[in-house]
N, C-alpha and C positions, 0 to 999 in steps of 0.2 A: 543608433545615435552617434553623431558625429562627435568628435572631441577636438575642435580647432583650437589652435593658439590665437591669442587675441593680443594685438600691438596697438600703440599710440602711434600714429603716422603723421599726424597734423595738429598743431596747436594754434589756437586764436585768442587774444586777449583784449579787452577794452578794461581799463582799470585807472585808478587814481595816480598810479605810477608809470603809466604809459600805454600807448596804443600800440598794438602788435606784439608778438613774442619776444623780439629782441629788445624793445624798448622796457617791457616787463621785466625780462630777465636780467637786463643790465643793472636796472635800479635795485632788485632783490639782490644780485650778486653785491653791490657796492653798500647795501644798506640804506638807500636812499628814500626816506619816508614820503608817502603821499598825503600824509594827515596834515591839514591846514586849518585855520579858522574857516567855518562855514560862510560861503558868499552867496549861496543859490536863494536862501530864504532868511527871514529874520529869526534870530535866536534869543532875542533881548529878554523873553519870559523864561529861558531855559537857563539852568545852572550850567550846564556843559556848552560848549562852543565849537569844538573841534569836530571834523569828520573828514574821511577820504573821498573827497568828490573827484569825479572825472573831469579833466580839463581838455580842452581844446578838441573836442569830439565834434566833427563834422560829417554828419550821416552822408550828405550828397557828395562830398568830395570823396570820402571813403568809397562810397559806391560807384564813383565815377559816373555820376548821372548829373544833369543840370536841373536845379531847382525850378528854373523859369519853365522848362519842359516836363516838368514832374506830372505822372498821371495822379490820379486821386487817390490811389492805393497808398503811395508813400505819404501824401498830405494828411491823410486820415489815419495813418499807422502810429499807435502809441509810443512814447519814449522807450519803454521797456523792449517792446518788439525791435526797434531800430537798433538797439544794442546787441540784441540776438542775432538779426539778419547781418549786421555789419561784422559782428565777431565771426559768423560763420564763413563769410566772404575771406576774411583773414586765414582761418583754418584751412580752408580748400585751397587757397592759393599757397599756403605753406607746405602742403602735401602734393601741390601741383595735380589736383583732381578735378576734371571736368565731368559733371554729372550729365549723362544723357538721357532724354527725355525715355527712350525706349527701354532702359535699364533701371528705373528708379524703384522697382518693387522689391529689389532685394537691398534697398537702402532705406534708411529710416531717421527720425529724429526723436530724441528723448530728451526733455527738459526737467530740471530741477529748480524750483523757486519756492521761497518761503512765503512771500507777501505778494506776488504777482505784481501787476501795476497798481499801487496804491494811488498814485497821482490820478490815474482815470477814475478810480473809485471815489475819491475825494472830489473831483471835479463833478462827477455825475450826482453824488449825494448832496453837495453844496447847492447845485442847480435846482434839485427838487425842493430843498428846504427854502431857498430864496424866491425862487420863480414859480415853482410848482410843477407837476409832472406834464402839463400840457407844453411847457415852454422850454422843456431840456432838450438839447440836441440828442436824438436816438442814437447817432453813430457813436457817442462816447460809451453807451451801454456796452457794446461788443467789445470794448477795450478793458472793460472790468473783469472779463473772464480769464482765469489763470492760464487756459491753455492758448492764449493769443500767440506767443512767442512761436511755440512749435507750429501753430497753423500758417503763421506769416513765413518762417522758415521754409516749410514745406512748400507753400505757393511760390516763394522767390526762386527756389532751386528744383522745382518739378519733382519733388520727393513724393512717392505713392506708397512706400512701404509704412512700417510702424510708426506712429505718432502719439507719443505718451507725454504727459505732464505729471511730475511727482510734487506734491506739495505736503510733505511730511516732516515739516519743521527743519531743524538746522542741518539734519542730513538729506535733505531733498537732493542735492546735487550729487551726492555719493549713491543714492538709491538710482538716480539716472545712470551712473556708470555701472552699477552692479547689473541693472536690467539689460543694458545694452551689451554687457561682457557675456551674459547668459545667452542672449539670443544669437550672438555671433558663435559663441562656443558649441551651441548645439545645432549648428546650421541653418537657423532661422533667417539669418541675414548675413551680408557680406561687409558692409560698412553702416555703421551708426554715427550720426552727428550728435554728441552728447554734451548739453549746454547745462552751465549752472549759472544762474542770474538773479540779481536783485539790486534795486535802485533805492538810493538815499532821497528821501522827501521829508517834507515839513511834519506830516501826521506821523510817520514812523520815528522820526527824531524826537518829537514831543511826547510820543507814548513812552519810549524807552526813559526819556529824561524824568517824566513822572513818576516812572517805577523806580528810579534813583539806580538804574543799572549802568549809567553812563558815568565816566570819568569826569568829574564836576570842575570847573574853573576856580572857583571860590576858595580852594585849599591851595592854590598856586603849585599844584602837582598833576595838573590836568595832562592826560596823554595815555598812549597805549603802551605798557611796561610789562609784558607777560613775565612771569616768574620773578620779577623784582619784588622786594619786600614792600615797597612803598606803592605799589600798584592798588588802584582805587576804583577799577571799573573799566567798561569797555570803551571803545570808540567806533562809531558805526562807519563803515565803508560801502562802498557799491562796485559794481562790475559785472562782467560777462567773461566766463572762461569757456572756451570751447574746444573739445577734443574730437579729433577724427579716429574713433576706434574701428578696428579693421582686421578682418581674417588674415593670417600670416601669409598664406599663399597667395592671396590678392594682393599685398602689400609688395611682396616679393615679385610677382608678376610685373607689376607697375614700377618696379625699381625704386620704390618710395623709401625715404628716410625712415628710420625706426628709432624713436626716442626711448622707447621701454616696452617691455611686455607685462601685461598685467596677469599675474599668476595665481590671485586668491583674494578671498575678502571674508570678514567676519562681522557679523551684526549681533548686538546684545543689547538688552535693556534691563532695568532694575539695578540693584547694588552691583557694585564692581563691573560695570557695563564696559568700562574702557578696557580693563584687563582682560575680560573675556572675548571681546571683539578682537584685540591683539592675538590673543592664543588661537582663537577660531582661524583667523586669517593666516598664521604661520603654519597650523595643521593643513588648512585647505590648499596652501601653496607648497607644502611640505619643504619648509624652509627651517633649518635649526635656527633658535633664537640668537646664537653666537654670530651668525652669518649676516645679521642686519648692520648694515653701514652707516643708515641715517633714518630718523624718525621725524617726519614733519607733522609737527602736534596741532592739536585743535586749541591750545591754551590761547585765551583772549584777553588776559589782564584782569580777570576777576579772581578773587582771593580763592574761592572754592574750587573752580574747575583746574586752575594752574596746579593746585596742590594734589587735587584728586588723579591728575594725568600723570604728575610725577611719581604719585604713590604706586599707580598701575603699572609703570614702565618698570619700577624697581621690583615689584611682585612677579612681574612675566620674565624679566631678563636677569634677575638676581644681581651678582657681582658685575655682570657685562654691562648693565645699566649705567654704570658710571663712565665706562669707556665710549658709549655709542653716541656720536654727536646728534643733538636734538635742537630743533629750532622752531620757533612760531613766526611765520611770517606775517601774522596779525599785527605784529609790532610796526611793520611797514605799510600794509594796506587797510589794516583795521578789520572790523568783524563784518565781512560781507555776505553773511547769511548762505543762500542758495549758491553764490559763487564760491564760497569759501572751501568748501570740500574739493570741487575741481581746480581751485587755486592751488591747493596743497597737493593734489596729484601732479599738476604741471611743475611745481616746486621740484617734487620727488623726481619726475621723469626728466627734468633739465638738469638735475645733480648728477644723474647717471650718466647723461648725454656728455655734459661739460666737465664732470670730476670737480665741482665746486659746490660747497653746501653754505647757502645762505645764513646770514647771521639772524640772531635775536637783537634787534636794537633797543636802545633804552634801558639797558641792563647795568646797573650800577651797585645795587644793594642786594646781597644775598639773603634770601629767606632760608632759615634754617631746615624748614621743610621741603624745599626747591633747590636741590645742591647737585644737580646733574650738570653734564656738559652742555649747556644751552648755546654754543657758538656764540659768545657775547660780542655783539658790536661789530665784528670783522668776520668776512668769511673764512672759511677753511678749505683748503685744497685737499683733496683726497680721492682716491679711485673708489667710486661707489658702485657697488654690484647689486645691492639688495635694499629695499626701502619699504617702509611702511608710512601711509599717510592715514591720519587719524581726523575724525570729526565726530564731536560729542556734544550732547545737550547738557540739560541739568542732571542732578544727581541720579535720578530714577528714570531719567530719559533714554533715548536709544544712543547708541555709539556705533559707529563703523570703522572698520580698518581695512585698508586695501592694501595688498602686497605687489611690489612691482620688482622686476629684475632686469638687468641688462640683457639685450636680446643677443642670443648666441644660436647659431645653425643647429 
């Protein structure tokens, strides 16, 4: 059994704070929020009004194709798949990788999405209810299937290796990374395009609003404020995060830039899931707790999760917990579900690469139970060698922690 080292060699991002790695990172570094009042659909019946919408996304321009000469595949492609295909193009360009058709069996695509294309589901179901099954466009049905993004990416880039989609809740994007990591580590693949993706739409927004999980406007404190004492709910965002995960020897042969090396992970569910996931990740990666230079957290501005993650960090790191820079980029992009875990890994990899830790913005009032160094409001310059990126769901749900380090020969 092979034991290959696995590195991140390419990054593609489409998000509310920018399209492309540079725009995404520049906004994170400066703490420039992508959260605004929703403009894509009517929120008049909702208590919440804010969301992290993607702006100025032009699929045809980004793909460098003419809409007037477009073939039917692009015209019939759903909006979520367009984000995935375009994000993959950005990642491949970032790592300067051209995939040749005769070598695609050693390359694969793995996607993590919580909701898939809810817009297509909504259109299809509404059509059946209003017009009846005989009058609904059958093309819409194929866009309701969760593995559509992976299929469209594989078609676009002629990839014939593994093609999987995880729909495992909030940790879906992290599952995609872990499976890709294992395939490369054990010699089953050379490169895996790893995608975390979800899209903001009306049915999703209204569902969370009805469950009273969103930060409401009616108390004049609407917004995403992880760890802040006045936080009162999450803000939904959207996006596609794409990582090129690659066997180290392959990346070196191509003379590719290496952002970071993935060295371990931990998965846990039930009570104390976040703490156990971090411990397992550290053990798997053979990293001492005191070596961690940055933790990119799952905190999403809900009372329970932010406190639970803070307590978990204290339990795992003891006195070191008060020294480790910790931040939640969800204060900037919102809760992006399937994209969230990959956005956190990108944040950690870029922190290693650039020596800058992005801030937790909107942090003004300390919660007595959340009293760690959350890098409040302004970035912190620091040499970053070892990082943990966390994603966690509800109290007894699943938590995943991924360990990364600076690449050294």
